[in-house]
NULONU-205425 format. One record per residue (C-alpha): x, y, z. Coordinates in nm, 3 decimals. Example, Ala and Ser with C-alpha at 12.3 -4.5 7.8 and 13.67 -1.06 7.14 Angstrom:
BEGIN
REC, 1.230, -0.450, 0.780
REC, 1.367, -0.106, 0.714
! end
This chain:
BEGIN
REC, 3.677, 6.447, 9.330
REC, 3.670, 6.761, 9.135
REC, 3.362, 6.994, 9.148
REC, 3.409, 7.321, 8.932
REC, 3.176, 7.602, 9.028
REC, 3.154, 7.973, 8.928
REC, 3.034, 8.256, 9.143
REC, 3.043, 8.624, 9.102
REC, 3.191, 8.882, 9.373
REC, 2.976, 9.156, 9.519
REC, 3.070, 9.507, 9.526
REC, 3.164, 9.450, 9.893
REC, 3.375, 9.158, 9.812
REC, 3.160, 8.897, 9.940
REC, 3.075, 8.555, 9.721
REC, 2.828, 8.303, 9.787
REC, 2.978, 7.947, 9.820
REC, 2.789, 7.720, 9.548
REC, 2.565, 7.457, 9.753
REC, 2.771, 7.160, 9.583
REC, 3.089, 7.287, 9.766
REC, 2.903, 7.375, 10.072
REC, 2.752, 7.046, 10.094
REC, 3.112, 6.876, 10.041
REC, 3.274, 7.068, 10.320
REC, 2.981, 7.070, 10.549
REC, 2.966, 7.440, 10.564
REC, 2.684, 7.582, 10.774
REC, 2.565, 7.926, 10.861
REC, 2.829, 8.086, 11.059
REC, 3.105, 7.834, 10.957
REC, 3.436, 7.983, 10.959
REC, 3.666, 7.920, 10.653
REC, 4.047, 7.992, 10.580
REC, 4.190, 8.128, 10.253
REC, 4.537, 8.069, 10.156
REC, 4.723, 8.227, 9.871
REC, 5.016, 8.042, 9.725
REC, 5.192, 8.053, 9.369
REC, 4.926, 7.818, 9.237
REC, 4.605, 7.988, 9.340
REC, 4.395, 8.026, 9.638
REC, 4.307, 7.753, 9.870
REC, 3.968, 7.746, 10.042
REC, 3.906, 7.543, 10.354
REC, 3.698, 7.518, 10.669
REC, 3.876, 7.606, 10.969
REC, 3.770, 7.637, 11.359
REC, 3.830, 7.942, 11.537
REC, 3.873, 7.918, 11.903
REC, 3.832, 8.213, 12.168
REC, 4.152, 8.251, 12.341
REC, 4.180, 8.414, 12.684
REC, 4.384, 8.728, 12.693
REC, 4.564, 8.594, 13.009
REC, 4.646, 8.252, 13.140
REC, 4.507, 8.140, 13.475
REC, 4.840, 8.187, 13.619
REC, 4.863, 8.566, 13.465
REC, 4.508, 8.628, 13.610
REC, 4.647, 8.487, 13.976
REC, 4.909, 8.730, 13.963
REC, 4.714, 9.038, 13.844
REC, 4.450, 8.966, 14.120
REC, 4.743, 8.913, 14.375
REC, 4.872, 9.262, 14.283
REC, 4.569, 9.459, 14.300
REC, 4.481, 9.300, 14.646
REC, 4.846, 9.390, 14.764
REC, 4.910, 9.729, 14.586
REC, 4.568, 9.842, 14.415
REC, 4.759, 9.894, 14.102
REC, 4.578, 9.912, 13.785
REC, 4.687, 9.944, 13.401
REC, 4.543, 10.130, 13.136
REC, 4.637, 9.887, 12.885
REC, 4.683, 9.490, 12.864
REC, 5.065, 9.582, 12.719
REC, 5.128, 9.740, 13.042
REC, 4.991, 9.496, 13.259
REC, 5.177, 9.224, 13.065
REC, 5.486, 9.393, 13.075
REC, 5.477, 9.419, 13.451
REC, 5.376, 9.053, 13.472
REC, 5.713, 8.972, 13.334
REC, 5.898, 9.128, 13.606
REC, 5.723, 8.903, 13.896
! end
């Protein structure tokens, strides 16, 4: 199947995906899409973005244990992660 559509880019770099393409890809308001630049051009496809916890459940348990035992706090997540590696 080949569908060719043309759209203009706004001054903010936004492009409206033509209805025919939205229908085929089942894109709805709020859908996430991915752009991939290759030597042949740009690929555009729907994707799913899943939220990920900053720490694993195991890491959170270690943090809670540390706070309960020592009352230690960290200003950044980087500092906390560094300390977790030493445990």
